[in-house]
N, C-alpha and C positions, 0 to 999 in steps of 0.2 A: 504493500500500500504506500503510495507516494505521500511524503510528508509535506505539509503546507506550513509556511511561515506567514501568518495573517496579521496584518495591522488593521484595527478598526478604530477610526478616529473621527472627530467632529469639530466643527467650528460653529459655535452657537452664541446668540445674544439673549434670547428669551427662553431657552431651554428646549425648544422643539427639536433641533438637530441632535442635541445630547440624548433626548428621549428616543428618537428614531435609531440612533447608533447603539444605544444600550439594548433596545429591543432586538436589533439585528445580532448583536453579540450574544445575547441570551439564546437566540434561535440557532446559531451555528454551534454554540456550546452543547445544545440539546442533541445534536447529531454527532458529537464527539470531536469537534474541531475547537481547539483552545482559542479563546478570544476574550478580550476585555476592551471596552470602549474607553478611549482616552482623548484628551484635547489634542488637536493638531499641533498646538504649541509644544506639547510634550514629546512630539515625534522629531527626532533628529533626522535631517534629510539624508544623512549617510546611512541610516537604517534601511532606507529604500533599496540600497544596493544588495543587501542580503535577504530582504523579504521577498517572498514569492507573490504575495497579494496585498493590495491596499484597498480597503473599502472606506469611503469617506462620505460623511453627510455634512453639508455646509449651508448655512443660511447667509443671506446678504444683508449687510448693515449699511445704513446711511445712503450715500449716493453710489451704490454699486460696490461697496468695499467689503473686505473680509471682517468678520466680527473679531473682537479683541482676542478671543481664545484661538484664533487661527492666524493672526497677523504676522507673528514671528516665523511660523512655518512658511507662509507664503513669501515672505521677504527672502528667506533662505532658498526656497525652491526657485524663485526668480533668478537669484544670483548663481545658482548651481549650473554647471555645464556637464555634470556626470551623466552618462547615458543610463537608461533604465530598461534595457531590452528584456531583462529577465522578470520584470514586474508586470503583473496583471492587476487591473484596477477597475473600480466601479464608483461612480459619483452620483449621489442623490442631492439635488440642489433645491433648497427651500426658498420661496419668495412670495411676492405679491405683484400680480400683473398690473395693478393700478400705478405702480412706480415704473419709471422709464427704464431703469437698469434692472429689469426683472431677472432674478436668479444669476446676477452677474458674477458673484464670487464662485459659484459652482461651475459656471461656464469657463471662467478663467482657469480654475484648477484642472478641469477636464482637459482643456486645450493644452495647458503646460505639460501635463503628464504625457499626453500624446506626443508633443513636440520633443520630449526627452526620450522617446522610443518605447514607452510602456504600451501595453496592449489592453484594450477594453475587454472586460468580461461581458458586459451588457452596455447598451447605449445609456448615456446620461438621462435621468428623468428629472424634469423641471416641475416642481410642485407649486401650484398657485393657491395660496391660502391654506386651508385646513389640510393637514399632512398625514393623518393616521392611515386612511385607506390607501392612498398612493404609496406610502412607505411600506405598508404591509405587502402590497403587490410586488414592489421592488425587492423587498427582502426575499419573497418566495422565489423570484427569478434568479437572484444572486446565489441563494442557497442551492438551487438546482445546478448551477454552473460549478460551484465549489464541490458539490457532491460528485459530479462527473469527473472533474479534474483530479480529485482525490482517488478516483477509481474505487469508490465505495458503493455498496448497494444503495440505490435511491430510496429515500424514505417513502412509506406508503402514501403519505401526503406531506407537503411542505410544513415544517414546524415553524410556527410563529409564536413568540412568547406572548403570554396573556398581558393585557394592559395592566399597568401598575396603578397604585392609588391615585396618582396625579390626575387620572382621567375620570375619576368617579364624580359625576355631577350630582349635586344635591340642591334641593330648594330650601332657602332660608329666609328669615324675616329681616328686613332692614329696620332696626329698632330706633336708630337716630339718623336724621337727615337735617343738618343745620348749615346755614350760610357761614362761611369763615371770613370772607371779604366784607369790609364795612361799606355802609352807604356811600355812594360817590365813586366806588371803584369801577374801573372799566371792565373788570373781569368778575365772573361768578364762580367762585371756588367753594365747594361744599365738603363738609365732614360727614362721613357715613359710619355707622356701626352696625355690622352684620352679626346677628345672633346665631351662634353655632349650636344651640341646644338641639340635641337629637341628630346632629349631622355626622358625628364620629370624626370630624375633621380636627387635625392637630397641625399647627403651623410653627414656623420659626421666624425670628426677626430676620428680615432680608428677603423673605418669600414674596410672591405676588399672588393675587387672586384674580382668576378669570371670570368675567361676568358674561353670561349668555343672555344678551338683550334680544328683544324683538323690535321690529321696525315700527316707526311711528304710524299709527292707524290712519292719520290724516294724509300722510304721504302715500300710503298704499291706496287709499281711496282715490286720490288724485291720479295716480298711475292707471288704476282700473277705469276711471272715467275717460282718460285720454285714449285708452285702448278700446273703449266702447263696449266693455263687458262688465258683468257683475262679479262679485266675489266667489260665486259658485261655479264660475265658468270652468269647464273641464278641458284639459289640454292632453292630447295624445302622449302616451308613454310616461305620464305622471299620475300617481295614485291619488294625490291630494288636489283639491280645487285650487284655482289660481290665487284666491284671496289668502289661503293658508300658506301657499308657497311664498308669496311676496311678503307676508307678515313674519313668518317664523323660520323660513328655510333659506332664503336667497338674499344676497347683498344688493341693496338698492340705493344705498347712500353714496358709495364710491364706485363709479363706473369701471367695469373691467376693461382690459385692453381689447378684448374681442368686441365689446359693445362700441368702444371708441373707434375701432377699425371700421365698423359698420355705419355708425352715425356721424363720425367725425370726432376729432379730439375734444375732450371736455375742457372748457375754460376753468380757471381756478374757481373752486367752490361749487361747480355744477354737479348735479346728481343724475340718477337714472331718469327721473321725470323730465329734466331738461333735454336729455338726448332722445327720449321717446317723442317728445314734441317736435324736435328738429327732424327726426328721420321718419316719422309716421310708421312706426313698426307695428306689426301684428303681435298678439300675445305669444304665438308660437315662435316668431323670430326673436322676440325679447328673451324668452326663457332660454333659448339656445346660447345666449351670450352671458348669462348671469352666473356668478360664482356662489358657492354656499356662504351663508351668513356665518361669520366666525366670531368667536368670543373676543372680548377686549380685556387686556391685562392691566391691572393696577397694583402698584407697589403697596405692600401692607404697611400701615402707619402705626402699628401697635406691637408691643411685645407680649408673647404668651405668658411670660413670667408675671406680668402685671394684669393682663386681660386674657386669661385662658379661655373664657367662654365667648369672646367677641373678636372680630377682626375689624380694625378701623381702616378706612380709605380716605384719601384726600384727592378729590376729583374736580378738575376745571370743566364746567359745563360749556360745551362748544355751541355757541349760538351766533348767528350773524344774518344780516339782511343783504340781499343782492337783487337789484331791480325791484320787482313788486312781490318778492317771495321772502319768507323767513326760512332759514335752514338751521338744522341742529345735528350734533353728533349722535350717532346711533345709541351708544351705551351711556354717554354722559347725560343726555336728556331723558333717556329711559329711567336712569337712576333718580334724576332730579324730579321728574314729573309723574312717573308711573311705577316706580320701583318699590312698592311696599313689600313684595315678595319677589325674590330673584333666584335664578338658577346659577350656580357657581361651581367651580372646581379649583382646587389648590394648584399652584404652579411653584413648586420648590425651586429655589435659586441657590444651588450648592456653592457657587462661586462668591455670592454676595453675603458673606457671613462675618460676624464679629470675630476678631482674633482672640488670643488668650487675654484674660482680664487685665493683665499688666502692660499690654502692648498699646502704644499710642495710636490714635486714629485721627485722620484728617478727613472731614466730610464736606463735600461741595455739592450743595443742593438748592439752587434757586427755584422759586415758584413751587409747584407741586412736587418738585424733586426733594423737598423736605421730608416727604413721607417716610422712607425707610430709616432716616436719621432720627426722627422722633421715636421710632421703634428701638433703635440702637441706644438712644439716651435713656429711655424708660428702663431698658434691661440693665444698662450699666449702673444706673442709680439703685435699682431694686436689688442687684447682686453686690453692691458696694465694690465694684471693680476699681482698682487703683490706677489703671492706665489713664493717661491724659487724653483729652478729646478737644478737637478744634473744629468748629463749624463755620463754613462760609455760606451765608444765605443772602439772597437778593430777590427783589421784585420791583414793581414800578414805584409805588409810593408807600412810605412807612405808615402813614396815617390810615390807609385803607387796605394794604396788601401784606402786612406783616403777619403771615400765617403762623398761628400758634405762638405769637409773640410773647404773651404772658408766660407760657410754659417754658419757652427758651430762656427767658430772663430768670425764671425759677431754677432751671438747670444750671445756669451760670452762677447764681447766688449760692446754690448748694455745693458747687464745686464739681458737679458731674461734667459740666462744660468748663474746660480750662480757658478757652478763648472763643469768643463769638465775634466774627467780623461780618459787617453788613454792607450791602450795596443796593441802594434804591435808585434806579436808573433815571426816574423822572422828577426827582426832588431838587434838581439843579439843572442849569442849562446844559452842561456837558454830561453825556451819558456815562453812567457809572455802573460797572458790572463786577461780578465776583472775581473774574480773572485779574481785574485791576487791584483788588485787595491782595490777591496772591502775589502779584509782582511787587507790590509795596513791601511785602514781608518775606522776600526771597531768602534772605540769610537765615531767618528763624525757621522758615518752612523746610529748608534743606537740612537744618539742624535736627528737626523732627525726623526727617527721612533717614539721616545718619544714625539716629537712635532706634531705627527699626519700625517707624510708623507705617501704617497701611493707609492708602489713599482710596477713598470711595467717591464716585461721581454719580449723581442721579438727576435726570431731567431731560431737557430738550436735546435731541441728537444732532439736529441740523446745524445750529450755530453754537449754542453754549458748550456742548461737549468738545467741539473742535477748538474753540477759543481757549477752553480750560486746558486741553491737551497741549496746545501751543505754549500756554503760560507755564505749565508744568515743566516742559522742556527748557524754557528760559530760566525758570527758578533753579533747576538743576545745573544749568550751565553757569549762571551767575553765582549761586550760592556755593557750588562745588568747584568753581574755577576751571570749568571744562570747556573745550571747544564743542561745536555742534555735534560732531560725530561721537564724541565720548558721552555727551549728554543723551544722545539717542540710544546708545548702548546701555546706559544706566537705566533709562526708563524701560527699555525692553526687558532688562533684568527684573524690574519691579513687576512687569506684566507676567513674565514667566513664573515668578514665585508668588503670584496672586496677591501682591502688595499694592497693585494699582488695578482696581476693578470698576466697571461701570454698569449701571442699570439705566440705560438711556432709551428714549423712544421718540 
């Protein structure tokens, strides 16, 4: 029997790729092939020389980039010129077709491995949105190939590991729904408390909660009216009436790439109703383009040590007006306006965890990015952790947008927070952001890093996370007296050792 040397690795930002890779590893282990899913960053590119097979699951982050758990591997793979003719590989790419760079990280990895001479076991699969079923089918196909290449008897049926606890959806009550922002704020940020009674759910600080929202009934009604049919309209090849499909099953807030190809690109803020009006689609044509309605992830804003029976969330309600229409985010307005009871499941985030109690932590979380750091601070105070804590928080106006301001001041007074640096961007003429506070304190920040501090970032991925990352590199260069190349290597080492982690969206 031929021996296989199999590497199973993932690049993930929200846990989906990790979960799919773990499921794959469990499936091949069940047929006698040793495998353990690891981060791509933990794979040395030189290991690909001696491995016979690489199976990789990778999501796409930001503007077509690799997630943090895969950036170091990708950097090394790009720089490598070593041929990989003995390596067989398979790539599962996770993404969202409403973004221009759909599944770009997976496409790049797949293409680079081919360019270095490796051989595909199966064609790359690009997953749009909800990943479980496509990942299951892909796992089945790759297991069959591995079984054949190992020259072992094929299993009676492909073995796919059962879903883990993270997938178990439960219905819970929203016990608290209160406004956090003050009167006069340009934003609507709400604090929610989800009652876990009877759910069997146990969480950790740093985890996220997935909310399974349903679409706005008013938007569904408008789409049905535009289509000229009622909610009970039957569509061939679908077991449920159109009203149910549009309400509970299909994504109608963010147009898919397929719909945009048919109706023309969506302008900023447009939804499915806008494109239906433009293209005059039939119900059947529309359904052929829509993706499944997916859950929305929110970072948990509480510690189970303090709140074992509840999960707190900090959510900005997305609402805006465009032309003669009012628009709203699927889950954020569902929670705000109709979410007395919600279906949820836990999303463990194994990378975004507190270190040992005596290890210093640096937390950078403007806006709703404060959520997991409120959880961290609750836990550190409740457990009397001796490690220092430094928080950078920012928003638009101190008077209206200082989320959990009283609590943060209490943490500071109690010594749970060693330092609290604030940046309110609209309280003065020149814009002021958290990265400016970081730069102003470069020497002390680097001192904390030299003492072993872990850096956590949570919040907006498009601008804030990029600016904070650039500021961190500058802090290391200035505080450590390094050139740009040495600072880059220093930050890469932080990433590889999980001392610089991000929960950004």
